[in-house]
C-alpha positions, 0 to 999 in steps of 0.5 A, a space after each residue: 731285690 726282686 727280679 724286675 729290679 735286678 733287671 732294671 739294675 743289669 740295664 742301669 749298669 749296661 748304659 752307665 758302662 756305655 755313657 763312661 766309655 764314650 766320654 772317655 773316648 771324646 775326652 781322648 779324641 779332644 787331647 788328639 786334636 789339641 795335640 795335633 792343633 800345637 804341634 802343627 802350626 803350618 796349617 794342614 789339618 788333614 789328620 784332623 778330619 778323621 778326629 773331627 769325624 770320630 769326635 762327631 760320632 762318639 758324640 751321637 753314640 753318647 747322645 743315644 746313651 743318654 737317651 736310653 738313660 732316660 728311657 729307664 728313669 721312666 720304669 717303676 719295677 714295681 709296677 706290675 701290668 696286665 698288657 705289655 708296656 715299658 718295664 714289664 717282664 713278659 714270659 713267653 713260650 720261646 723266651 722271656 723279654 724284659 721291655 726296657 732298652 736294648 741290651 741284649 741277653 741279661 742272666 740271673 740266677 741261671 735263666 736268660 732275659 732279653 733286655 729289649 726296647 718297645 721300639 724294637 720289631 719284637 717290642 712292637 709286636 708284644 706292646 700292649 698285648 695281654 696274657 694268652 695272646 700271640 705274635 708271629 715273629 720270624 715265622 714262629 708263634 710265640 705266645 705271652 705265659 705271663 706278663 710281671 
């Protein structure tokens, strides 16, 4: 498995864990709501208000994670671009970036990569740049040394 395949796999793993966690949490909340409804026949649903809020919040998190999964499905790890695009591995004078989804730090073979979205602030700056071009991020000049 090449490096970009390993990075893509790490992103899939991250998203799949999040999706499973949110689905589990949603089931737990639904069960809690049902048990509150059964044990509370007087019409007092004060305990359910927070549960319904949590249900809505976790449903939104699940939706966001599913969108991340959809983004990953657009990446072909065998594609090599001459400019920074979705699926690019970008080596710079400061860090290595895998343009995919926002997952943060990924370590492979004792080397650090940052999974970032094209929509992130640094992703927006890197987008469509080529080797040798520079960006300024957090008052630091960063030069692209390689795009894989």
